[in-house]
C-alpha positions as CSV (number, residue, x, y, z in Angstrom):
1,M,-88.9,10.0,91.1
2,R,-86.1,12.4,92.9
3,I,-83.0,10.9,94.0
4,L,-80.6,12.8,96.6
5,I,-77.1,12.5,96.8
6,T,-74.8,13.8,99.1
7,E,-72.0,16.2,98.4
8,S,-69.3,13.2,98.7
9,Q,-71.4,11.1,96.7
10,K,-71.6,13.6,93.8
11,K,-67.8,14.4,93.9
12,I,-67.1,10.2,93.3
13,I,-69.6,10.8,90.5
14,L,-67.5,13.6,89.1
15,L,-64.2,11.7,89.6
16,E,-65.5,8.5,88.0
17,S,-66.9,10.7,85.1
18,T,-64.2,12.7,84.5
19,G,-61.7,10.0,84.8
20,E,-63.5,7.8,82.4
21,N,-63.7,10.7,80.0
22,L,-60.1,11.6,80.3
23,G,-59.2,7.6,79.9
24,N,-61.4,7.1,76.6
25,I,-59.5,10.4,75.1
26,I,-56.1,8.9,75.9
27,K,-57.3,5.5,74.7
28,Q,-58.6,6.8,71.4
29,H,-54.8,8.1,70.8
30,S,-53.3,4.9,71.6
31,E,-55.3,3.1,69.1
32,K,-54.2,5.9,66.7
33,L,-51.0,4.8,67.0
34,G,-51.9,1.3,66.4
35,N,-53.7,2.2,63.1
36,I,-50.5,4.1,61.9
37,I,-48.5,1.2,62.7
38,D,-50.7,-1.1,60.7
39,D,-50.8,1.2,57.9
40,A,-47.1,1.6,57.5
41,K,-46.6,-2.1,57.5
42,N,-49.6,-2.5,54.5
43,Q,-48.8,0.6,52.6
44,I,-44.9,1.3,53.0
45,G,-43.5,-2.2,54.3
46,L,-42.1,-1.0,57.6
47,N,-42.7,-3.2,60.7
48,L,-43.0,-0.5,63.5
49,Q,-44.4,-2.7,66.1
50,F,-41.9,-1.9,68.7
51,L,-43.2,1.6,68.8
52,L,-46.1,0.5,70.7
53,T,-44.1,0.7,73.8
54,W,-44.7,4.4,73.6
55,G,-48.2,3.7,73.6
56,A,-50.3,7.1,74.3
57,G,-47.2,9.1,74.2
58,I,-47.0,9.1,70.4
59,G,-50.6,8.8,69.9
60,G,-51.3,12.1,72.1
61,F,-48.4,14.0,69.9
62,I,-49.3,12.7,66.6
63,G,-52.9,13.1,66.8
64,P,-52.8,17.1,66.4
65,I,-50.3,16.8,63.8
66,E,-52.4,14.0,61.7
67,D,-55.0,16.8,62.0
68,F,-52.8,19.5,60.2
69,V,-51.6,17.3,57.8
70,K,-55.2,16.5,56.4
71,G,-56.1,19.9,56.8
72,R,-53.1,21.8,55.4
73,F,-52.6,19.1,52.5
74,P,-55.8,17.6,51.4
75,D,-54.7,16.1,48.1
76,L,-52.3,13.9,49.8
77,S,-53.0,9.9,49.7
78,D,-53.5,7.7,52.8
79,M,-50.2,6.3,52.0
80,E,-48.5,9.7,51.7
81,V,-50.0,10.8,54.8
82,T,-49.0,7.8,56.7
83,L,-45.5,8.1,55.3
84,I,-45.1,11.5,56.5
85,L,-46.5,10.8,59.9
86,V,-44.2,7.9,60.3
87,G,-41.4,10.5,59.6
88,V,-42.2,12.8,62.4
89,I,-42.4,9.9,64.5
90,A,-39.0,8.7,64.0
91,T,-37.7,12.0,64.5
92,Y,-38.8,12.5,68.0
93,F,-39.1,9.0,69.3
94,L,-36.8,6.5,67.6
95,E,-32.9,6.4,68.2
96,N,-32.1,3.9,65.8
97,K,-30.5,6.0,63.0
98,K,-30.7,3.4,60.3
99,I,-34.4,3.1,60.8
100,V,-34.8,6.9,60.7
101,S,-32.6,7.0,57.6
102,T,-34.8,4.3,55.7
103,I,-37.8,6.3,56.5
104,Y,-36.4,9.8,55.5
105,N,-35.2,8.1,52.1
106,K,-38.6,6.5,51.5
107,I,-39.6,10.0,52.0
108,Q,-37.5,11.6,49.6
109,N,-38.3,8.9,46.9
110,E,-41.9,9.9,47.1
111,G,-41.2,13.4,46.4
112,L,-42.8,14.4,49.8
113,S,-39.4,16.0,51.1
114,K,-40.8,19.9,50.7
115,T,-44.3,18.7,52.5
116,F,-42.5,16.7,55.2
117,E,-40.3,19.7,56.0
118,R,-43.2,22.1,56.5
119,V,-45.1,19.3,58.7
120,L,-42.1,18.9,60.6
121,R,-41.7,22.7,61.4
122,K,-45.2,22.5,62.8
123,S,-44.1,19.5,64.8
124,D,-41.6,21.3,66.0
125,E,-43.7,24.0,67.3
126,L,-45.9,21.6,69.2
127,R,-43.0,20.1,70.8
128,N,-41.3,22.9,71.7
129,T,-44.7,24.3,73.3
130,F,-45.3,21.2,75.2
131,L,-41.6,21.1,76.6
132,N,-41.6,24.6,77.7
133,F,-45.1,24.3,79.2
134,L,-44.0,21.3,81.3
135,E,-40.4,23.1,82.1
136,S,-42.8,26.2,83.3
137,L,-44.2,23.7,85.9
138,N,-40.9,22.9,87.5
139,I,-41.2,19.1,87.1
140,T,-37.9,17.5,87.2
141,F,-37.3,14.9,84.4
142,H,-33.7,13.1,83.5
143,K,-34.0,13.8,79.7
144,V,-36.3,15.3,76.9
145,T,-37.2,11.5,75.7
146,N,-38.8,11.0,79.4
147,M,-40.8,14.2,78.9
148,M,-41.9,13.3,75.5
149,S,-43.5,9.8,77.0
150,Y,-46.0,12.3,78.7
151,T,-47.3,14.0,75.3
152,F,-50.5,11.8,76.0
153,I,-51.7,14.9,78.0
154,I,-52.0,17.2,75.1
155,P,-55.1,16.2,73.9
156,I,-56.7,16.2,77.3
157,I,-55.2,19.6,78.5
158,P,-58.6,21.4,77.8
159,M,-60.4,19.0,80.1
160,I,-58.0,19.4,82.7
161,Y,-58.5,23.0,82.4
162,Q,-62.1,22.8,82.9
163,M,-61.6,20.4,85.8
164,A,-59.4,22.8,87.6
165,T,-61.8,25.9,87.0
166,E,-65.2,24.1,87.8
167,G,-65.0,20.7,89.0
168,V,-62.1,18.7,91.0
169,T,-60.0,21.2,93.1
170,N,-58.1,19.6,96.0
171,N,-55.1,17.5,96.0
172,T,-56.7,14.4,97.3
173,D,-59.5,14.7,94.5
174,L,-56.4,15.0,92.1
175,K,-54.6,12.1,93.1
176,E,-57.8,9.8,93.1
177,L,-58.4,11.1,89.5
178,V,-54.6,10.2,88.5
179,T,-55.5,6.8,90.0
180,R,-58.6,6.2,88.2
181,I,-56.9,7.6,84.7
182,I,-54.0,5.1,85.4
183,G,-56.4,2.0,86.0
184,F,-58.6,2.9,83.5
185,T,-56.0,3.2,80.6
186,G,-53.2,0.8,81.8
187,L,-50.8,3.5,81.5
188,T,-47.0,2.2,82.4
189,I,-45.8,5.4,83.7
190,S,-44.9,7.1,87.2
191,G,-48.0,7.6,89.0
192,I,-46.3,9.9,91.3
193,L,-44.8,12.2,88.5
194,F,-48.2,12.1,86.7
195,K,-49.8,13.2,89.8
196,E,-47.3,16.1,90.3
197,M,-47.9,17.2,86.7
198,I,-51.7,17.0,86.8
199,T,-51.5,19.0,90.3
200,K,-49.2,21.9,89.1
201,M,-51.4,22.1,86.0
202,A,-54.6,22.6,88.1
203,K,-52.9,25.2,90.2
204,R,-51.7,26.9,87.3
205,F,-55.1,26.8,85.6
206,R,-56.9,28.1,88.9
207,G,-54.7,31.2,88.6
């Protein structure tokens, strides 16, 4: 049996599907942060539960770094991978110098300093590329830490590109999409700023 739908209904279905797919990716990276925090507590005795306030921001940034570490250094143990990832998180997301120093000392004591330095260089590349991209969109942030809270968009950029070039196109649709993503994921961010970011990204991708 064939079911006919209007163009408006088709757009709603597309928005719901895209919003859910993007939301699922963001959720997966939020869960990644939770796994790292659990591993840090169980394997190296660090309680980093307070990092959960960053949520998907850290997860979106650390996901590609974890892939790099496991691909470039396959002989590292799970504990060593966790320690290096915690070191990266501490570098970019922690302001408590005492905790950061404790993590760095653990990395040094495990003989991972050189490996960590190489991973940190790759992390710098990702961070700088992301920040430069946001700056090119002419979005106003009060400080870099505010910009880093939006790194959750890193893993969804390919889908935003596809959305902009093949699917959702106008500002009304983008506003609805942002609303659905925030509602689906529970992100505690500025919806206005997020909409501005997605809108400018879509405009950029459409050329």
